[in-house]
C-alpha positions, 0 to 999 in steps of 0.5 A: 500500500502506498502512502501519500507523500506530503511534499510531492510535486504532482498534486492530483487534487487540483485537476480533480477539483477542476473536473468536479467544478466543470461537472457541477457547472454542466449539471447546473446548466443542464437542469436550468435548460430542463426547467426551461423546456418543462416550462414551455411544455407546460405552457403549450399544454395549458394553451391547448386546454384553454383552446378546447374550452373556447378561449382563443390564443393570446386573448384575455380571460374574463373572471367568472368568480366575481359575485354577480350581485355585487357587480349589478349594485351601483356603487358611489355616493348617494346610494344609501349604503 
């Protein structure tokens, strides 16, 4: 069994640290790219779902959860409220 010498000239730690740094950078960039791809796929699926429900592409959606009675009541000064 060879024991490492404390003062030897070739230091394998530095190249392996550079390789590890490079690998970690590639993994991080790959995950960011995968996140962008997943986001675009989710947007496409959502757009198809909305088109099936009758909404045109790039159109504004109308809120349906607003209380209709509150929308019919006039608001402003002199309403007696």
